[in-house]
Backbone of each chain as ProteinMPNN parsed JSONL, in Angstrom:
{"seq_chain_A": "SQQGEEDPQALSIQEGENATMNCSYKTSINNLQWYRQNSGRGLVHLILIRSNEREKHSGRLRVTLDTSKKSSSLLITASRAADTASYFCAPRTDKLIFGTGTRLQVFP", "coords_chain_A": {"N_chain_A": [[93.329, 115.706, 108.293], [93.432, 114.909, 104.801], [92.584, 114.923, 101.332], [93.743, 113.182, 98.439], [94.557, 114.392, 95.176], [93.775, 113.057, 92.219], [95.172, 112.395, 89.022], [95.306, 111.504, 85.591], [91.734, 112.256, 85.309], [90.448, 110.323, 83.887], [91.449, 107.441, 82.045], [92.305, 105.659, 79.22], [93.423, 102.676, 77.86], [95.157, 100.131, 75.917], [95.178, 96.588, 76.406], [98.136, 95.246, 77.833], [99.597, 97.548, 77.648], [101.218, 100.106, 79.647], [99.974, 101.776, 82.557], [99.818, 104.924, 83.997], [99.198, 106.757, 86.875], [98.703, 109.747, 88.658], [99.155, 111.536, 91.745], [98.473, 114.205, 93.889], [99.077, 116.036, 96.891], [98.58, 117.986, 99.917], [99.667, 118.49, 102.549], [102.071, 117.416, 105.088], [102.643, 113.9, 105.478], [102.074, 110.614, 106.965], [102.067, 108.253, 105.603], [101.283, 107.093, 102.282], [98.597, 105.794, 100.53], [97.317, 103.546, 98.068], [94.295, 102.685, 96.487], [91.934, 100.493, 94.932], [88.837, 100.473, 93.197], [86.39, 98.518, 91.995], [83.547, 98.828, 89.882], [80.815, 99.73, 91.823], [81.632, 98.221, 93.976], [83.472, 97.424, 97.038], [86.354, 99.238, 98.313], [89.687, 98.282, 97.585], [92.667, 97.711, 99.155], [95.749, 98.475, 97.754], [98.539, 99.149, 97.889], [100.98, 100.503, 100.085], [102.974, 103.257, 100.823], [105.57, 104.493, 102.744], [106.418, 107.62, 104.339], [109.148, 107.931, 104.359], [110.071, 106.463, 102.297], [110.883, 106.047, 98.827], [110.239, 104.608, 96.615], [108.26, 101.79, 95.739], [107.446, 98.382, 95.159], [104.996, 96.062, 94.029], [104.198, 93.188, 92.749], [102.796, 93.786, 89.64], [102.617, 96.437, 90.162], [103.947, 99.669, 90.709], [104.949, 102.107, 92.851], [105.713, 105.482, 93.417], [107.024, 108.057, 95.509], [107.289, 111.425, 96.186], [108.134, 113.469, 98.502], [108.984, 116.057, 98.651], [107.791, 117.32, 96.54], [105.279, 116.719, 97.16], [103.834, 114.586, 95.94], [102.739, 111.616, 94.241], [103.021, 108.611, 92.313], [101.353, 106.011, 90.573], [102.126, 103.156, 88.88], [100.975, 100.81, 86.654], [102.027, 97.973, 85.228], [102.037, 96.245, 82.076], [99.166, 96.05, 81.539], [95.895, 94.626, 82.169], [92.619, 93.587, 81.083], [91.167, 93.131, 83.364], [92.131, 94.991, 85.111], [90.625, 97.198, 84.854], [89.053, 99.752, 86.489], [88.392, 102.111, 89.181], [90.888, 104.176, 90.59], [92.346, 105.236, 93.585], [94.206, 107.585, 95.473], [95.35, 107.951, 98.821], [96.426, 110.084, 101.012], [97.917, 109.701, 104.101], [97.268, 110.885, 107.282], [95.627, 110.882, 109.643], [92.617, 109.637, 109.573], [91.439, 108.096, 106.507], [90.804, 109.89, 103.58], [89.073, 110.185, 100.576], [89.522, 111.08, 97.166], [88.303, 111.964, 93.904], [89.374, 110.143, 92.181], [91.033, 108.139, 89.591], [89.665, 106.983, 86.677], [90.238, 104.04, 85.186], [90.288, 102.46, 82.108], [90.755, 99.489, 80.515], [91.204, 98.155, 77.454], [90.524, 95.099, 75.743]], "CA_chain_A": [[93.136, 114.779, 107.17], [93.404, 115.55, 103.498], [92.389, 113.994, 100.248], [94.648, 113.348, 97.317], [93.955, 114.775, 93.902], [94.306, 112.145, 91.214], [95.26, 112.899, 87.655], [94.128, 112.151, 85.004], [90.443, 111.784, 85.82], [90.113, 109.108, 83.155], [92.57, 106.936, 81.256], [91.934, 104.484, 78.42], [94.61, 102.072, 77.233], [94.994, 98.767, 75.426], [95.831, 95.537, 77.201], [99.557, 95.133, 77.583], [100.244, 98.851, 77.845], [101.382, 100.55, 81.033], [99.089, 102.861, 82.983], [100.405, 105.751, 85.049], [98.281, 107.685, 87.523], [99.413, 110.647, 89.551], [98.426, 111.997, 92.927], [99.103, 115.309, 94.606], [98.468, 116.301, 98.185], [98.938, 119.336, 100.368], [100.435, 118.637, 103.783], [102.924, 116.277, 105.451], [101.9, 112.654, 105.66], [102.759, 109.453, 107.537], [102.214, 107.344, 104.479], [100.308, 107.316, 101.224], [98.06, 104.495, 100.141], [96.542, 103.467, 96.833], [93.184, 101.75, 96.545], [91.201, 100.255, 93.697], [87.421, 100.198, 93.369], [85.618, 98.071, 90.845], [82.25, 99.501, 89.89], [79.813, 99.276, 92.778], [82.215, 97.325, 94.977], [84.289, 98.059, 98.063], [87.728, 99.595, 97.949], [90.691, 97.262, 97.889], [93.982, 98.287, 99.425], [96.743, 97.948, 96.818], [99.93, 99.32, 98.281], [101.24, 101.605, 101.015], [104.367, 103.72, 100.806], [105.798, 105.352, 103.905], [106.941, 108.934, 103.987], [110.601, 107.874, 104.198], [110.362, 105.611, 101.143], [110.762, 106.756, 97.557], [109.669, 103.728, 95.594], [107.86, 100.488, 96.255], [106.891, 97.511, 94.125], [104.193, 94.916, 94.438], [103.74, 92.553, 91.513], [102.84, 94.698, 88.485], [102.435, 97.805, 90.642], [105.118, 100.409, 91.178], [104.538, 103.392, 93.419], [106.773, 106.405, 93.813], [106.61, 109.135, 96.402], [108.206, 112.56, 96.263], [107.57, 114.295, 99.569], [109.32, 117.472, 98.429], [106.781, 117.83, 95.605], [103.969, 116.264, 97.644], [103.196, 113.878, 94.839], [102.971, 110.18, 94.142], [102.51, 108.029, 91.084], [101.094, 104.567, 90.541], [102.333, 102.577, 87.556], [100.547, 99.427, 86.466], [102.684, 97.506, 84.012], [101.398, 95.155, 81.317], [97.791, 96.076, 82.043], [94.946, 93.601, 81.725], [91.233, 94.069, 81.119], [90.708, 93.058, 84.757], [92.593, 96.179, 85.85], [89.628, 98.251, 84.683], [88.547, 100.122, 87.816], [88.809, 103.443, 89.627], [92.038, 104.111, 91.481], [92.369, 106.37, 94.5], [95.303, 107.719, 96.419], [94.886, 108.425, 100.124], [97.534, 110.513, 101.866], [97.426, 109.365, 105.437], [97.688, 111.483, 108.544], [94.83, 110.031, 110.54], [91.672, 108.838, 108.787], [91.577, 108.187, 105.058], [89.841, 110.68, 102.823], [89.243, 109.817, 99.181], [89.162, 112.044, 96.141], [87.429, 111.47, 92.832], [90.028, 108.996, 91.572], [91.29, 107.992, 88.153], [88.934, 105.839, 86.098], [91.07, 103.361, 84.198], [89.611, 101.499, 81.232], [91.727, 98.719, 79.739], [90.499, 97.459, 76.367], [91.187, 93.853, 75.316]], "C_chain_A": [[93.111, 115.569, 105.872], [93.12, 114.49, 102.461], [93.465, 114.227, 99.213], [93.854, 113.768, 96.097], [94.584, 113.912, 92.827], [94.239, 112.769, 89.817], [95.852, 111.799, 86.776], [92.843, 111.651, 85.661], [90.047, 110.482, 85.144], [91.277, 108.747, 82.25], [92.109, 105.68, 80.527], [93.169, 103.967, 77.702], [94.247, 100.693, 76.707], [95.683, 97.796, 76.394], [97.297, 95.443, 76.814], [100.316, 96.439, 77.767], [100.388, 99.128, 79.349], [100.425, 101.7, 81.323], [99.76, 103.609, 84.128], [99.377, 106.74, 85.56], [99.064, 108.499, 88.542], [98.512, 111.146, 90.671], [99.188, 113.164, 93.529], [98.359, 115.536, 95.907], [99.079, 117.567, 98.768], [99.847, 119.408, 101.592], [101.219, 117.362, 104.088], [102.091, 115.056, 105.797], [102.737, 111.622, 106.412], [103.05, 108.43, 106.445], [101.186, 107.708, 103.43], [99.882, 105.944, 100.713], [97.313, 104.624, 98.819], [95.495, 102.368, 96.98], [92.58, 101.624, 95.151], [89.733, 99.995, 94.049], [86.851, 99.759, 92.035], [84.201, 98.615, 90.996], [81.287, 98.889, 90.893], [80.326, 98.384, 93.886], [82.996, 98.116, 96.005], [85.681, 98.373, 97.562], [88.68, 98.491, 98.388], [92.037, 97.957, 98.04], [95.012, 97.64, 98.515], [98.147, 97.99, 97.404], [100.038, 100.541, 99.186], [102.715, 101.966, 100.919], [104.54, 104.703, 101.954], [106.491, 106.64, 103.478], [108.46, 108.928, 103.797], [111.028, 106.941, 103.048], [110.164, 106.417, 99.866], [110.107, 105.916, 96.49], [109.329, 102.398, 96.242], [107.213, 99.688, 95.133], [106.029, 96.444, 94.773], [103.612, 94.302, 93.175], [103.899, 93.5, 90.332], [102.672, 96.165, 88.874], [103.771, 98.397, 91.072], [104.622, 101.772, 91.632], [105.781, 104.206, 93.738], [106.184, 107.484, 94.702], [107.694, 110.196, 96.426], [107.631, 113.528, 97.286], [107.906, 115.775, 99.377], [108.31, 118.117, 97.478], [105.374, 117.478, 96.051], [103.195, 115.585, 96.511], [103.6, 112.409, 94.868], [102.487, 109.729, 92.774], [102.334, 106.529, 91.277], [101.244, 104.108, 89.1], [101.843, 101.139, 87.588], [101.169, 98.963, 85.155], [101.881, 96.37, 83.376], [99.933, 95.003, 81.728], [96.932, 94.985, 81.409], [93.546, 94.191, 81.787], [90.705, 94.079, 82.549], [91.195, 94.209, 85.616], [91.623, 97.347, 85.711], [88.937, 98.52, 86.018], [88.84, 101.599, 88.043], [89.913, 103.288, 90.656], [92.116, 105.399, 92.287], [93.666, 106.384, 95.293], [94.745, 108.295, 97.707], [96.108, 108.78, 100.957], [97.105, 110.387, 103.317], [98.086, 110.183, 106.528], [96.927, 110.766, 109.654], [93.862, 109.206, 109.692], [91.925, 109.033, 107.291], [90.437, 109.008, 104.474], [90.127, 110.416, 101.349], [88.797, 110.939, 98.263], [88.277, 111.401, 95.089], [88.077, 110.346, 92.036], [90.328, 109.135, 90.099], [90.524, 106.769, 87.684], [89.782, 105.25, 84.983], [90.224, 102.357, 83.43], [90.69, 100.812, 80.41], [90.954, 97.89, 78.72], [91.261, 96.214, 75.947], [91.76, 93.998, 73.908]], "O_chain_A": [[92.803, 116.76, 105.863], [93.379, 113.306, 102.676], [94.03, 115.317, 99.113], [92.649, 113.534, 95.999], [95.78, 114.018, 92.553], [93.35, 113.563, 89.508], [96.842, 111.192, 87.185], [92.873, 110.727, 86.474], [89.39, 109.635, 85.75], [91.995, 109.615, 81.754], [91.587, 104.751, 81.142], [93.871, 104.718, 77.024], [93.181, 100.155, 77.005], [96.634, 98.148, 77.092], [97.658, 95.544, 75.642], [101.523, 96.44, 78.012], [99.767, 98.476, 80.188], [100.109, 102.497, 80.439], [100.211, 103.006, 85.102], [98.759, 107.47, 84.785], [99.973, 107.992, 89.2], [97.287, 111.172, 90.555], [100.411, 113.112, 93.662], [97.163, 115.263, 96.012], [99.989, 118.151, 98.18], [100.706, 120.286, 101.672], [101.044, 116.346, 103.415], [100.988, 115.161, 106.333], [103.96, 111.74, 106.486], [104.126, 107.836, 106.382], [100.315, 108.543, 103.671], [100.708, 105.058, 100.496], [96.754, 105.674, 98.5], [95.758, 101.29, 97.513], [92.698, 102.518, 94.314], [89.429, 99.376, 95.069], [86.829, 100.522, 91.069], [83.723, 98.834, 92.109], [80.978, 97.699, 90.834], [79.537, 97.844, 94.661], [83.168, 99.328, 95.87], [86.131, 97.856, 96.539], [88.492, 97.857, 99.426], [92.477, 98.696, 97.159], [95.148, 96.417, 98.492], [98.856, 96.984, 97.412], [99.27, 101.494, 99.055], [103.587, 101.097, 100.931], [103.749, 105.633, 102.113], [107.07, 106.726, 102.396], [109.004, 109.821, 103.146], [112.217, 106.676, 102.867], [109.37, 107.357, 99.833], [109.489, 106.443, 95.565], [110.008, 101.939, 97.16], [106.526, 100.238, 94.273], [106.284, 95.989, 95.888], [102.658, 94.824, 92.599], [105.003, 93.966, 90.05], [102.594, 97.035, 88.006], [104.6, 97.738, 91.7], [103.961, 102.491, 90.883], [106.768, 103.687, 94.259], [104.99, 107.778, 94.643], [108.867, 109.902, 96.656], [106.742, 114.318, 96.968], [107.196, 116.645, 99.881], [108.008, 119.306, 97.592], [104.394, 117.875, 95.421], [102.07, 115.96, 96.181], [104.628, 112.021, 95.424], [101.649, 110.383, 92.153], [103.058, 105.882, 92.033], [100.566, 104.614, 88.206], [102.247, 100.351, 88.443], [100.865, 99.506, 84.093], [101.152, 95.642, 84.05], [99.52, 93.947, 82.207], [97.189, 94.501, 80.307], [93.319, 95.188, 82.472], [89.893, 94.931, 82.909], [90.719, 94.387, 86.737], [91.782, 98.371, 86.376], [88.316, 97.631, 86.6], [89.458, 102.257, 87.205], [89.879, 102.383, 91.49], [91.972, 106.499, 91.753], [94.161, 105.343, 95.726], [93.77, 109.046, 97.683], [96.752, 107.906, 101.537], [96.06, 110.901, 103.715], [99.308, 110.174, 106.679], [97.532, 110.117, 110.507], [94.254, 108.175, 109.147], [92.546, 110.01, 106.874], [89.271, 108.838, 104.829], [91.281, 110.422, 100.923], [87.831, 111.65, 98.54], [87.59, 110.415, 95.355], [87.388, 109.658, 91.282], [89.939, 110.104, 89.448], [90.696, 105.669, 88.208], [90.014, 105.894, 83.959], [89.538, 101.52, 84.015], [91.448, 101.467, 79.694], [90.15, 97.032, 79.083], [92.483, 96.244, 75.806], [92.352, 93.055, 73.383]]}, "seq_chain_B": "EPEVTQTPSHQVTQMGQEVILRCVPISNHLYFYWYRQILGQKVEFLVSFYNNEISEKSEIFDDQFSVERPDGSNFTLKIRSTKLEDSAMYFCASSEDLSGGHGYTFGSGTRLTVV", "coords_chain_B": {"N_chain_B": [[92.52, 84.955, 103.273], [91.828, 87.443, 105.684], [88.566, 88.96, 106.028], [86.335, 91.778, 105.833], [83.044, 91.688, 106.681], [79.88, 92.497, 105.441], [76.436, 92.966, 106.064], [72.93, 93.562, 105.317], [73.525, 92.788, 101.785], [72.011, 94.298, 100.139], [69.53, 96.636, 100.832], [66.227, 97.667, 100.967], [64.206, 100.305, 101.916], [61.48, 102.086, 103.413], [60.958, 105.591, 103.323], [61.584, 107.349, 106.299], [61.703, 105.143, 107.908], [63.614, 103.132, 110.209], [66.909, 101.9, 109.81], [69.345, 99.338, 110.158], [72.618, 98.748, 109.549], [74.955, 96.213, 109.186], [78.163, 95.014, 110.234], [81.026, 92.982, 110.283], [84.038, 93.38, 111.487], [87.59, 92.75, 110.881], [89.09, 90.443, 113.084], [91.32, 91.101, 114.775], [91.573, 93.777, 114.485], [91.451, 97.195, 115.52], [90.361, 99.625, 114.955], [87.571, 101.169, 113.519], [85.408, 101.983, 110.811], [82.932, 103.86, 109.034], [81.907, 104.519, 105.757], [80.34, 106.254, 103.051], [78.912, 106.09, 99.74], [77.391, 107.868, 97.45], [75.632, 107.242, 94.454], [77.752, 107.498, 91.727], [79.346, 109.368, 92.902], [81.92, 110.611, 95.208], [83.684, 108.501, 97.565], [82.75, 108.922, 100.812], [83.771, 109.914, 104.045], [82.244, 108.904, 107.069], [82.316, 108.193, 109.888], [84.561, 107.382, 112.545], [85.68, 104.868, 114.848], [86.735, 103.825, 117.975], [87.865, 101.919, 120.691], [85.373, 101.583, 121.819], [84.081, 104.006, 121.441], [83.105, 106.927, 119.553], [85.579, 108.276, 117.512], [85.926, 110.244, 115.631], [83.806, 112.229, 113.59], [82.065, 113.037, 110.569], [80.484, 115.939, 109.068], [78.317, 114.943, 107.804], [77.419, 112.927, 109.385], [74.994, 113.17, 111.234], [72.515, 113.703, 113.85], [70.778, 111.724, 113.143], [72.188, 109.487, 112.685], [73.863, 106.702, 114.159], [76.376, 104.721, 115.786], [77.461, 101.501, 116.861], [79.037, 99.039, 118.863], [77.941, 96.262, 119.594], [78.703, 93.8, 120.582], [81.56, 91.63, 120.839], [82.2, 91.37, 118.182], [80.533, 92.497, 116.18], [79.796, 95.515, 114.336], [77.821, 98.226, 114.044], [75.804, 100.395, 111.996], [73.345, 102.707, 112.451], [70.546, 104.215, 111.042], [68.228, 106.464, 111.93], [65.767, 107.633, 110.97], [65.104, 107.291, 107.905], [65.974, 109.129, 104.94], [65.28, 110.127, 101.541], [67.662, 110.959, 100.415], [69.536, 109.485, 101.749], [70.014, 107.248, 100.344], [72.436, 105.151, 99.131], [75.666, 103.523, 98.725], [76.978, 101.895, 101.488], [79.908, 101.555, 103.206], [81.817, 99.583, 105.345], [84.834, 99.612, 107.213], [87.961, 98.424, 108.513], [90.911, 98.743, 110.54], [94.281, 98.022, 111.649], [95.738, 99.911, 113.014], [96.07, 103.436, 113.827], [97.49, 105.475, 112.427], [99.611, 104.301, 111.341], [101.459, 101.79, 109.675], [99.608, 100.366, 108.097], [97.005, 99.47, 105.832], [93.491, 100.106, 105.215], [90.937, 97.659, 105.527], [88.254, 97.042, 103.558], [84.734, 96.309, 103.54], [82.36, 94.721, 101.287], [80.191, 96.277, 101.032], [76.911, 97.737, 101.656], [74.103, 98.212, 99.803], [71.912, 100.726, 100.124], [68.637, 101.54, 99.564], [66.313, 104.009, 99.614], [62.928, 104.464, 99.556]], "CA_chain_B": [[92.793, 86.313, 103.735], [90.702, 87.942, 106.506], [87.644, 89.85, 105.323], [85.296, 92.524, 106.537], [81.772, 91.19, 106.164], [78.751, 93.41, 105.636], [75.1, 92.457, 105.743], [72.725, 92.803, 104.085], [74.199, 93.389, 100.644], [71.09, 95.279, 99.584], [68.373, 96.873, 101.686], [65.262, 98.657, 100.497], [63.4, 100.717, 103.062], [60.606, 103.235, 103.159], [61.36, 106.843, 103.949], [61.121, 107.48, 107.674], [61.971, 103.919, 108.656], [64.96, 102.942, 110.763], [67.672, 100.781, 109.258], [70.611, 98.987, 110.807], [73.568, 98.087, 108.662], [75.834, 95.416, 110.052], [79.53, 94.786, 109.761], [81.916, 92.215, 111.146], [85.416, 93.745, 111.122], [88.612, 91.733, 111.087], [89.043, 90.214, 114.528], [92.379, 91.738, 115.57], [91.598, 95.207, 114.186], [90.994, 98.004, 116.647], [89.753, 100.863, 114.48], [86.46, 100.84, 112.643], [84.977, 103.153, 110.061], [81.865, 103.789, 108.043], [81.955, 105.44, 104.648], [79.229, 106.048, 102.13], [79.153, 106.548, 98.373], [76.205, 108.11, 96.641], [75.895, 106.787, 93.097], [78.476, 108.408, 90.849], [80.08, 110.384, 93.656], [83.099, 110.16, 95.954], [83.532, 107.767, 98.822], [82.788, 109.954, 101.856], [83.944, 109.47, 105.424], [81.152, 109.195, 107.988], [82.632, 108.107, 111.3], [85.561, 106.418, 113.001], [85.267, 104.313, 116.147], [87.843, 103.13, 118.633], [87.744, 101.759, 122.139], [83.95, 101.711, 122.145], [83.493, 105.323, 121.294], [83.372, 107.631, 118.301], [86.805, 109.073, 117.506], [85.729, 111.404, 114.778], [82.669, 112.086, 112.681], [81.955, 114.113, 109.592], [79.232, 116.708, 109.201], [77.214, 114.114, 107.301], [77.009, 112.054, 110.497], [74.212, 113.998, 112.156], [71.82, 112.996, 114.94], [70.035, 110.585, 112.61], [73.101, 108.36, 112.584], [74.568, 106.248, 115.357], [77.151, 103.501, 115.606], [77.528, 100.705, 118.072], [79.7, 97.739, 118.807], [77.115, 95.642, 120.634], [79.395, 92.655, 121.165], [82.972, 91.68, 120.476], [82.495, 91.153, 116.776], [79.758, 93.296, 115.244], [79.879, 96.97, 114.344], [76.606, 98.571, 113.31], [75.438, 101.778, 111.685], [71.893, 102.864, 112.478], [69.957, 105.47, 110.567], [66.961, 106.443, 112.676], [64.605, 107.976, 110.152], [65.791, 107.437, 106.618], [65.513, 110.101, 103.952], [65.612, 109.695, 100.186], [69.076, 111.26, 100.142], [70.401, 108.495, 102.406], [70.263, 106.159, 99.393], [73.876, 105.136, 98.836], [76.411, 102.347, 99.192], [77.625, 102.133, 102.78], [81.06, 100.668, 103.368], [82.489, 99.454, 106.626], [86.258, 99.312, 107.081], [88.672, 98.31, 109.778], [92.372, 98.782, 110.414], [95.008, 97.628, 112.853], [96.25, 101.051, 113.77], [95.462, 104.716, 113.476], [98.188, 106.213, 111.372], [100.871, 103.609, 111.085], [101.833, 101.248, 108.385], [98.667, 99.396, 107.544], [95.859, 100.023, 105.137], [92.17, 99.718, 105.673], [90.249, 96.595, 104.815], [86.855, 97.43, 103.353], [83.752, 95.32, 103.165], [81.808, 94.861, 99.942], [79.182, 97.327, 101.053], [75.459, 97.535, 101.662], [73.406, 99.201, 98.973], [70.672, 101.161, 100.762], [67.71, 102.262, 98.692], [65.193, 104.566, 100.372], [61.85, 104.763, 98.589]], "C_chain_B": [[91.593, 86.823, 104.536], [89.872, 88.963, 105.743], [86.809, 90.645, 106.302], [83.972, 92.137, 105.886], [80.661, 92.167, 106.47], [77.446, 92.731, 105.238], [74.051, 93.515, 106.058], [73.507, 93.436, 102.935], [73.324, 94.463, 100.007], [69.898, 95.402, 100.511], [67.516, 97.961, 101.068], [64.381, 99.016, 101.68], [62.549, 101.911, 102.685], [61.139, 104.451, 103.915], [60.768, 106.931, 105.357], [61.376, 106.254, 108.539], [63.41, 103.918, 109.181], [65.626, 101.764, 110.063], [68.933, 100.584, 110.096], [71.462, 98.221, 109.805], [74.626, 97.423, 109.538], [77.173, 95.114, 109.387], [80.236, 93.899, 110.781], [83.338, 92.551, 110.712], [86.366, 92.57, 111.314], [88.929, 91.654, 112.584], [90.133, 90.931, 115.313], [92.515, 93.231, 115.257], [90.939, 95.984, 115.313], [90.214, 99.246, 116.22], [88.724, 100.517, 113.417], [85.9, 102.123, 112.031], [83.72, 102.823, 109.258], [82.096, 104.899, 107.025], [80.681, 105.239, 103.84], [79.615, 106.601, 100.754], [77.813, 106.652, 97.675], [76.575, 107.805, 95.204], [76.594, 107.856, 92.264], [79.315, 109.447, 91.568], [81.24, 109.756, 94.43], [82.717, 109.263, 97.12], [83.764, 108.768, 99.954], [82.918, 109.338, 103.245], [82.723, 109.847, 106.258], [81.656, 109.279, 109.428], [83.762, 107.109, 111.528], [85.272, 106.057, 114.451], [86.422, 103.537, 116.713], [87.557, 103.043, 120.111], [86.319, 102.074, 122.605], [83.405, 103.131, 122.153], [83.88, 105.951, 119.952], [84.634, 108.463, 118.459], [86.605, 110.372, 116.751], [84.498, 111.152, 113.913], [82.638, 113.279, 111.74], [80.637, 114.851, 109.807], [78.037, 115.956, 108.612], [76.596, 113.327, 108.452], [76.274, 112.887, 111.533], [73.462, 113.119, 113.156], [71.002, 111.806, 114.451], [70.877, 109.313, 112.568], [73.628, 107.982, 113.969], [75.33, 104.979, 115.019], [77.263, 102.805, 116.95], [78.358, 99.471, 117.803], [79.057, 96.915, 119.912], [77.763, 94.425, 121.301], [80.833, 92.699, 120.665], [83.25, 91.589, 118.998], [81.742, 92.095, 115.835], [79.975, 94.785, 115.429], [78.728, 97.448, 113.476], [76.482, 100.074, 113.085], [73.921, 101.83, 111.646], [71.529, 104.225, 111.908], [68.535, 105.489, 111.098], [65.737, 106.655, 111.799], [65.129, 108.3, 108.759], [65.126, 108.476, 105.724], [65.902, 109.569, 102.571], [67.102, 109.872, 99.902], [70.056, 110.362, 100.903], [70.685, 107.305, 101.491], [71.707, 106.236, 98.926], [74.404, 103.741, 99.117], [77.08, 102.737, 100.504], [78.712, 101.075, 102.966], [81.576, 100.735, 104.795], [83.956, 99.138, 106.353], [86.859, 99.15, 108.462], [90.168, 98.365, 109.515], [93.006, 98.424, 111.746], [95.412, 98.815, 113.695], [95.736, 102.351, 113.176], [96.203, 105.4, 112.335], [99.498, 105.555, 111.002], [100.949, 102.976, 109.725], [100.873, 100.267, 107.766], [97.508, 100.106, 106.87], [94.566, 99.629, 105.806], [91.716, 98.504, 104.878], [88.773, 96.972, 104.757], [85.991, 96.208, 103.115], [83.215, 95.614, 101.768], [80.654, 95.85, 99.876], [77.753, 96.834, 101.181], [74.85, 98.627, 100.799], [72.075, 99.515, 99.636], [69.859, 101.973, 99.779], [66.53, 102.712, 99.543], [64.129, 105.002, 99.376], [60.709, 105.534, 99.259]], "O_chain_B": [[90.452, 86.65, 104.105], [90.389, 89.726, 104.927], [86.601, 90.24, 107.445], [83.814, 92.252, 104.671], [80.508, 92.617, 107.606], [77.363, 92.029, 104.231], [74.25, 94.303, 106.983], [74.087, 94.509, 103.099], [73.827, 95.416, 99.41], [69.321, 94.399, 100.928], [68.004, 99.028, 100.697], [63.866, 98.134, 102.368], [62.864, 102.649, 101.752], [61.696, 104.332, 105.006], [59.595, 106.625, 105.569], [61.276, 106.321, 109.764], [64.287, 104.608, 108.661], [64.982, 100.758, 109.764], [69.497, 101.526, 110.653], [71.06, 97.178, 109.289], [75.119, 98.009, 110.502], [77.284, 94.982, 108.168], [80.058, 94.055, 111.989], [83.8, 92.062, 109.681], [85.984, 91.528, 111.846], [89.023, 92.678, 113.262], [89.878, 91.34, 116.446], [93.461, 93.877, 115.709], [90.009, 95.511, 115.966], [89.495, 99.844, 117.021], [88.965, 99.691, 112.536], [85.917, 103.191, 112.645], [83.484, 101.681, 108.865], [82.426, 106.035, 107.364], [80.028, 104.199, 103.929], [80.502, 107.444, 100.621], [77.184, 105.644, 97.351], [77.697, 108.075, 94.776], [76.094, 108.971, 92.114], [79.925, 110.308, 90.935], [81.508, 108.559, 94.331], [81.58, 109.271, 97.592], [84.828, 109.381, 100.049], [82.247, 108.357, 103.567], [82.225, 110.97, 106.169], [81.459, 110.286, 110.108], [83.9, 106.125, 110.801], [84.689, 106.848, 115.192], [87.021, 102.7, 116.038], [87.061, 103.996, 120.712], [86.098, 102.727, 123.625], [82.394, 103.419, 122.794], [84.852, 105.549, 119.313], [84.763, 109.249, 119.397], [87.05, 111.442, 117.169], [84.193, 110.015, 113.554], [83.113, 114.368, 112.061], [79.798, 114.447, 110.612], [76.886, 116.294, 108.888], [75.387, 113.094, 108.477], [76.832, 113.263, 112.563], [73.751, 111.93, 113.285], [70.579, 110.972, 115.251], [70.352, 108.208, 112.434], [73.813, 108.839, 114.833], [74.977, 104.255, 114.088], [77.174, 103.42, 118.013], [78.388, 98.932, 116.696], [79.562, 96.87, 121.033], [77.423, 94.064, 122.428], [81.267, 93.714, 120.121], [84.4, 91.712, 118.578], [82.274, 92.456, 114.785], [80.293, 95.257, 116.521], [78.664, 97.112, 112.294], [76.975, 100.892, 113.861], [73.286, 101.088, 110.898], [72.128, 105.245, 112.249], [67.728, 104.626, 110.754], [64.767, 105.903, 111.9], [65.54, 109.425, 108.474], [63.911, 108.674, 105.746], [66.742, 108.678, 102.45], [67.722, 109.043, 99.236], [71.269, 110.47, 100.72], [71.505, 106.449, 101.824], [72.147, 107.255, 98.394], [73.704, 102.89, 99.665], [77.683, 103.806, 100.602], [78.46, 99.873, 102.891], [81.745, 101.812, 105.366], [84.278, 98.471, 105.37], [86.338, 99.668, 109.45], [90.632, 98.073, 108.413], [92.385, 98.504, 112.806], [95.43, 98.748, 114.924], [95.055, 102.358, 112.151], [95.579, 105.854, 111.376], [100.382, 106.182, 110.419], [100.543, 103.575, 108.729], [101.285, 99.413, 106.982], [97.089, 101.189, 107.279], [94.545, 98.923, 106.814], [92.065, 98.342, 103.709], [88.133, 97.19, 105.785], [86.444, 95.204, 102.565], [83.566, 96.618, 101.149], [80.196, 96.213, 98.792], [77.43, 95.689, 100.864], [75.057, 99.816, 101.04], [71.199, 98.652, 99.701], [70.332, 102.968, 99.23], [65.828, 101.885, 100.126], [64.388, 105.8, 98.474], [59.722, 105.869, 98.604]]}, "name": "protein", "num_of_chains": 2, "seq": "SQQGEEDPQALSIQEGENATMNCSYKTSINNLQWYRQNSGRGLVHLILIRSNEREKHSGRLRVTLDTSKKSSSLLITASRAADTASYFCAPRTDKLIFGTGTRLQVFPEPEVTQTPSHQVTQMGQEVILRCVPISNHLYFYWYRQILGQKVEFLVSFYNNEISEKSEIFDDQFSVERPDGSNFTLKIRSTKLEDSAMYFCASSEDLSGGHGYTFGSGTRLTVV"}
């Protein structure tokens, strides 16, 4: 198992702007998952990208995966105040291990 | 949408007391997990459970901790003799498979406060 390293640690943007978060990991994976955590709440699974996929979309979310660079990015387009949360990537081999995440603050 | 249900949402206990945190995973899921999050810190893996036995546990999961699936629906975490440092949010999660194409579904957590 391994944890992802998210970057930046914190991100502040205005509503309507796009938010990009990056993730790096160390070893080969089966898939990579992104989760969101609102303060004090459980994690919510956002999107999963398999190791043989390069890009995936879900609503306002776009995830890319570059297995040669062992990195992934999560783009949230047209952000809303409700997107304010911490975001975690989880490179999956067996169990999920979480890093410190990116704290996203979206100002109205 | 199916949910993982955790009870209670908040538990206050005295140091040295036993606590049982309860979880009802999604019915067709086979893999179950407990995680904890100390205030302001990372979400940490505690234990995974499959086929009525522990698959893997972290070094946090010492002899004070145990897990059980007492019936076909509940999944419990017991802390035998709580310490102040056990104060944290405890999250239960379940998944359909071990390393395939599905994410975990997490419950909303139990906030454990040891006084």
